[in-house]
C-alpha positions in Angstrom: 17.4 6.9 22.8 17.2 5.9 19.2 20.1 4.0 17.7 21.6 5.1 14.5 22.5 2.2 12.3 25.9 2.8 10.8 25.7 0.0 8.3 22.9 -0.9 5.9 19.8 -2.3 7.5 20.2 -5.3 5.2 23.1 -6.5 7.4 20.9 -6.5 10.5 17.4 -7.4 9.1 17.9 -9.6 6.0 14.3 -10.8 6.1 13.1 -7.3 5.1 15.1 -7.5 1.9 14.5 -10.9 0.5 12.8 -11.3 -2.9 9.5 -12.0 -1.2 8.0 -11.3 2.2 8.8 -13.8 4.9 5.4 -13.2 6.5 2.0 -12.3 5.1 -1.1 -11.1 6.8 -4.1 -11.2 4.4 -7.4 -9.6 5.3 -9.8 -12.1 3.8 -12.8 -10.1 4.7 -13.8 -6.9 6.4 -17.3 -8.2 7.2 -18.1 -9.1 10.8 -20.9 -10.7 12.7 -20.3 -8.3 15.7 -20.3 -4.6 16.5 -17.5 -4.4 19.1 -17.0 -1.2 21.0 -13.3 -1.2 20.4 -13.3 -1.9 16.7 -11.5 0.3 14.1 -14.2 -0.5 11.6 -16.7 1.8 13.5 -14.2 4.6 14.1 -15.0 8.0 12.8 -13.8 8.6 9.3 -13.0 4.9 8.8 -12.8 4.0 5.1 -13.3 0.3 5.6 -15.9 -1.0 3.3 -17.7 -4.4 3.5 -15.7 -6.7 1.2 -14.3 -10.2 0.8 -11.0 -10.8 -0.9 -11.7 -13.0 -3.9 -10.1 -16.5 -4.0 -8.9 -15.6 -7.5 -6.9 -12.6 -6.2 -5.6 -14.7 -3.3 -4.3 -17.3 -5.7 -2.1 -14.6 -7.3 0.0 -14.8 -4.1 1.1 -18.3 -5.1 4.7 -17.4 -5.9 5.0 -15.4 -2.6 3.5 -18.2 -0.6 6.4 -20.5 -1.6 8.6 -18.2 0.4 6.2 -17.4 3.2 7.0 -18.7 6.7 3.9 -17.4 8.5 0.5 -16.6 7.0 -2.3 -14.9 9.0 -5.7 -14.9 7.4 -7.4 -12.0 9.1 -7.6 -8.2 9.4 -10.5 -6.0 10.4 -13.3 -8.5 9.8 -14.2 -12.0 11.0 -12.4 -14.6 8.8 -15.1 -17.3 9.4 -17.5 -15.2 7.3 -15.5 -15.8 4.1 -17.2 -18.6 2.2 -14.0 -19.8 0.7 -11.8 -19.6 3.8 -11.0 -23.4 3.8 -10.2 -23.3 0.1 -7.9 -20.3 0.6 -6.1 -22.1 3.4 -5.8 -25.3 1.3 -4.2 -23.3 -1.6 -1.8 -21.7 0.8 -0.8 -25.0 2.4 -0.1 -26.5 -1.1 2.3 -23.7 -1.9 4.0 -23.1 1.5 6.8 -25.2 2.9 5.9 -27.9 5.4 7.3 -25.8 8.2 5.1 -22.8 7.2 2.4 -21.8 9.7 -1.2 -20.7 8.8 -3.5 -19.1 11.4 -6.0 -16.5 12.2 -7.7 -14.6 15.0 -11.5 -15.0 15.4 -14.4 -14.4 17.8 -15.2 -18.1 17.3 -19.0 -17.6 17.1 -19.4 -19.2 13.7 -17.6 -22.4 14.3 -19.6 -25.6 13.7 -18.4 -29.2 13.8 -18.1 -29.2 10.0 -16.4 -25.7 9.8 -13.8 -26.7 12.4 -13.1 -30.0 10.6 -12.7 -28.5 7.1 -10.3 -25.7 8.4 -8.1 -28.2 10.2 -8.1 -30.4 7.2 -7.2 -27.5 4.9 -4.0 -26.9 6.8 -4.8 -24.1 9.3 -2.6 -24.9 12.3 -3.1 -21.9 14.6 -6.5 -20.7 16.0 -6.5 -17.6 18.3 -9.9 -17.0 19.8 -10.9 -13.8 21.5 -11.6 -14.2 25.2 -12.0 -10.7 26.5 -13.9 -11.5 29.6 -15.3 -14.5 31.6 -17.9 -12.1 33.1 -20.0 -10.2 30.5 -21.5 -8.0 33.2 -18.1 -6.5 34.0 -18.0 -5.0 30.5 -21.7 -4.3 30.1 -22.0 -6.9 27.4 -19.9 -8.6 24.7 -16.7 -7.2 23.4 -15.5 -9.7 20.8 -18.6 -11.8 20.6 -18.4 -14.4 23.3 -21.0 -13.7 26.0 -20.6 -16.9 28.0 -18.0 -19.5 29.0 -20.2 -22.2 27.6 -20.0 -20.8 24.1 -16.3 -20.3 24.4 -15.7 -23.8 25.7 -17.8 -25.2 22.8 -15.5 -23.4 20.3 -12.4 -24.9 21.8 -14.0 -28.3 22.1 -14.9 -28.3 18.4 -11.3 -27.5 17.3 -9.8 -30.0 19.7 -12.1 -32.7 18.5 -11.5 -31.9 14.8 -7.7 -32.1 15.3 -8.0 -35.4 17.2 -10.2 -37.0 14.6 -8.1 -35.9 11.7 -4.8 -36.6 13.4 -3.3 -33.2 12.9 -1.5 -31.0 15.4 -3.0 -27.6 16.0 -2.1 -24.7 18.3 -5.0 -23.1 20.2 -4.6 -19.6 21.6 -6.7 -17.0 23.3 -6.6 -13.3 22.8 -7.1 -10.9 25.7 -7.3 -7.1 25.5 -6.0 -5.4 28.6 -8.4 -2.7 29.7 -9.3 -0.9 32.9 -12.6 -2.8 33.0 -11.1 -6.3 32.4 -7.5 -6.6 33.4 -8.3 -8.1 36.9 -9.8 -11.1 35.1 -6.5 -12.1 33.4 -5.4 -14.8 35.9 -8.9 -16.3 35.8 -8.8 -16.3 31.9 -5.4 -18.0 32.0 -6.6 -20.7 34.3 -9.8 -21.3 32.4 -8.1 -21.2 28.9 -5.5 -23.7 30.0 -8.3 -26.0 30.8 -9.6 -25.8 27.3 -6.3 -26.9 25.8 -4.9 -23.4 25.0 -1.2 -23.3 24.4 -0.7 -19.5 24.3 -2.4 -16.4 25.4 -1.9 -13.2 23.4 -2.4 -10.0 25.4 -2.5 -6.5 24.0 -3.3 -3.0 25.3 -6.2 -1.3 23.7 -5.9 1.3 20.9 -8.7 3.8 21.3 -10.6 4.3 18.1 -13.3 6.2 20.0 -12.8 9.1 22.4 -14.6 7.2 25.2 -12.1 4.3 25.0 -9.1 6.4 26.0 -9.7 5.9 29.7 -9.6 2.1 29.2 -5.9 2.2 28.2 -3.4 1.0 30.9 -0.3 1.6 28.8 2.2 4.2 30.0 3.7 5.9 26.9 6.7 7.2 28.9 9.9 5.1 28.5 11.8 3.6 31.4 14.7 6.0 30.7 12.4 9.0 30.9 10.8 7.7 34.1 14.2 7.1 35.6 15.3 10.6 34.8 12.0 12.1 36.2 12.4 10.1 39.4 16.0 11.3 39.8 15.0 15.0 39.5 11.9 14.5 41.6 14.3 13.4 44.4 16.6 16.4 43.7 13.7 18.7 43.8 12.6 17.3 47.1 16.1 17.8 48.5 15.9 21.4 47.4 12.5 21.9 49.1 10.6 21.7 45.7 7.9 19.6 44.1 8.0 19.0 40.4 4.2 18.8 40.4 4.1 22.5 41.3 5.7 23.4 38.0 2.5 23.3 36.0 0.8 25.7 38.5 3.6 28.1 38.3 3.6 28.0 34.4 0.1 29.3 34.2 0.2 31.6 37.2 1.5 35.2 36.5 4.0 36.8 38.8 7.6 36.1 40.0 8.9 34.5 43.2 12.2 33.0 44.3 10.6 29.5 44.7 9.1 29.7 41.2 12.4 30.8 39.6 14.4 28.1 41.4 11.9 25.4 40.2 12.2 26.7 36.7 16.0 26.5 36.9 15.7 22.9 38.2 13.5 22.0 35.3 16.0 23.5 32.8 18.7 21.4 34.4 16.5 18.3 34.0 15.8 19.0 30.4 19.5 19.7 29.7 20.4 16.2 31.1 17.6 14.6 29.1 19.0 16.2 25.9 22.6 15.2 26.7 21.4 11.6 27.2 19.2 11.7 24.1 16.1 10.9 26.2 12.8 12.2 24.9 10.6 13.6 27.8 7.1 15.0 28.1 7.1 16.5 31.6 3.3 16.8 31.8 2.8 13.2 31.0 5.6 12.0 33.3 4.1 14.0 36.2 0.6 12.5 35.5 1.9 9.0 35.3 4.0 9.5 38.4 0.8 10.2 40.3 -1.1 7.4 38.6 1.7 4.9 39.4 1.3 5.6 43.1 -2.4 4.8 43.0 -3.8 1.5 44.4 -5.1 0.6 40.9 -1.7 0.7 39.3 -0.1 -1.3 42.1 -2.8 -3.9 41.6 -2.2 -4.0 37.9 1.5 -4.8 38.5 0.5 -7.5 40.9 -1.9 -9.0 38.3 0.9 -9.0 35.8 3.2 -10.9 38.2 0.5 -13.3 39.3 -0.4 -14.0 35.6 3.2 -14.8 34.6 3.6 -17.2 37.5 0.3 -18.9 36.8 1.0 -19.3 33.1 4.4 -20.8 33.8 2.8 -23.2 36.3 0.2 -24.3 33.8 2.6 -24.5 30.9 0.9 -21.8 28.9 2.9 -19.3 26.8 1.8 -15.9 28.0 2.6 -13.0 25.6 2.3 -9.9 27.7 3.0 -6.4 26.5 5.0 -4.1 28.7 3.2 -1.7 31.0 5.2 1.2 29.7 6.8 2.1 26.4 10.1 0.5 25.4 13.2 2.6 25.4 13.8 1.9 21.8 11.2 2.1 19.1 11.2 -1.2 17.1 9.1 -2.4 14.2 9.0 -6.2 14.3 6.8 -6.2 11.2 9.4 -4.6 9.0 12.3 -6.4 10.7 10.7 -9.8 10.1 9.8 -9.1 6.5 6.0 -8.9 6.9 3.6 -7.4 4.4 -0.2 -6.7 4.9 -2.8 -7.1 2.3 -6.3 -5.6 2.5 -9.5 -7.3 1.3 -9.1 -5.0 -1.8 -5.8 -6.5 -2.5 -3.8 -3.4 -1.5 -0.3 -4.0 -0.1 0.6 -2.1 3.1 3.7 -2.3 5.3 2.1 -2.6 8.8 -1.2 -2.6 10.8 -0.7 1.0 11.7 -0.9 2.1 8.1 -3.2 -0.6 6.8 -6.4 1.5 6.8 -7.4 5.1 7.0 -9.3 6.1 10.1 -9.1 8.2 13.3 -7.8 7.0 16.6 -6.9 8.7 19.9 -3.2 8.8 21.1 -1.7 11.0 23.8 -5.1 12.5 24.6 -5.9 13.8 21.1 -7.5 12.6 17.9 -5.1 11.4 15.2 -6.0 10.8 11.6 -4.3 7.7 10.2 -3.8 7.5 6.4 -3.3 4.3 4.6 0.1 3.7 3.0 0.0 1.3 0.0 2.6 0.2 -2.5 0.5 -1.7 -5.0 -2.3 -4.2 -5.5 -2.0 -7.9 -6.0 -4.8 -7.8 -8.5 -2.6 -5.7 -10.8 1.0 -6.7 -10.0 2.9 -9.7 -8.6 3.7 -9.7 -4.9 7.4 -10.0 -5.7 7.3 -7.0 -8.0 5.5 -4.9 -5.4 7.8 -6.0 -2.6 11.0 -5.3 -4.5 9.7 -2.0 -5.9 12.0 1.0 -5.2 9.4 3.0 -3.1 8.6 -0.1 -0.9 12.3 -1.0 -0.4 13.2 2.7 0.4 10.4 2.8 2.9 11.7 -0.3 4.7 15.2 1.0 4.7 14.1 4.3 6.3 12.0 2.5 8.9 14.9 0.3 9.9 17.4 3.1 10.2 15.3 4.2 13.3 16.1 7.8 13.1 12.6 9.2 13.7 11.5 11.0 16.9 9.8 9.4 19.9 6.6 11.4 19.5 4.7 10.3 22.6 7.6 11.4 24.8 8.1 14.7 22.9 7.0 17.9 24.9 5.3 19.2 21.7 3.0 16.2 21.2 0.5 16.3 19.6 1.9 18.4 16.7 0.4 19.0 13.3 2.8 16.4 11.7 1.4 13.5 13.6 -2.3 14.7 14.1 -2.6 14.6 10.3 -5.5 17.1 10.1 -3.9 20.0 8.3 -2.2 18.0 5.6 -0.9 14.5 4.7 2.3 13.4 6.4 5.4 14.3 4.4 8.2 14.2 7.0 8.5 14.6 10.8 10.4 17.2 12.8 13.7 15.4 12.1 13.1 15.2 8.4 12.3 11.5 8.3 9.7 10.5 5.7 8.2 7.5 7.4 5.3 8.2 9.9 6.6 5.8 12.6 7.5 8.0 15.5 4.0 7.8 16.9 3.3 4.1 16.4 1.9 2.2 19.4 3.1 -1.1 18.0 6.7 0.2 17.8 6.4 1.4 21.4 5.5 -2.1 22.5 2.0 -1.5 23.6 0.1 -3.4 20.9 0.5 -7.1 20.0 -1.0 -9.3 17.4 -0.8 -12.8 16.0 1.7 -11.7 13.3 
């Protein structure tokens, strides 16, 4: 289902090839005041050290900030821990255009009246506070730091008060992670957050950095095109007196029978149609999700989605919901929109998937992520790094969208994407960017950038 771009990506995505990034996400610190169960920082083989980005290194971004339309001041850690956060924001505001936006995501625990005031005064205009649950007992404790609605309400109150007193317009948002343990609370979170003056709610599926978190994911990695194809052949199988679910029993059971061979022929027909339509399919995963989609829990999840969208519209809150299943086309909004990501060490990376080295769990198996970096702002100018031949070539190859749809491949997980035997060099189609297995490109993960 991937579209080959006949012309240069420059024609379609000009922001990716300007002289400077249009968007910057700067990890001001990797330190945090929490130990959240879902955090990449505590994932096995994580290489994320405790470090603040120095204000001196941040100021080296001055020329880039003059061209920056959106600046996000957070990464792995809690930005409020950085002692110079207000000064960093002030410097950015001085260099960015008046229309440029500055914001960050936070657990909100460290806000005080003075802290809220100095950050609003410094030019931060967007605050996105984690609201994972209004009922801490439902998640056996805190996830992103807020253990009571009183503490959350105080955070929003401080920010609203600071903006009113200073006379500046700010945007308040709430971040909600969709998980099996929490998704039912989404309508209540929307209603409660709207009462705190929240303008937008950012929802994302969870990326499992620990094996135990896999069961919390609600995201179906099959594409609508693959599901449509599976449903078609499920009906054909039924008409022929067959059940696609029996295929897996036949595969591992020795012996021959007419029913077995007829089902195998049907599966071959289905795979042939998928290939002719350029639809990637993983039959095992399609069958598993077909059963799961018929369960009461999944029907309830779709009802929660529908109710949440209606409620948000009624309350005037912008609700950014990820799809329940993968998009038909892989798409990297980060590269398309001209974004760059900078670690607390000053290293420049192209996206959040390749920002840090660590392990995560995708498609039921462990995956080793390896950081991709193109330079360091402490050593080279951002413009020089951004326009370097390797970085530009990387963006071109990403935007050609010729890589495989790994999660829908029958061979997943293969050595190329697991990353254990050797570092990624190229995928099964010969593409040298490791993007075919990216959950952001599939549509499942969302962030403030």
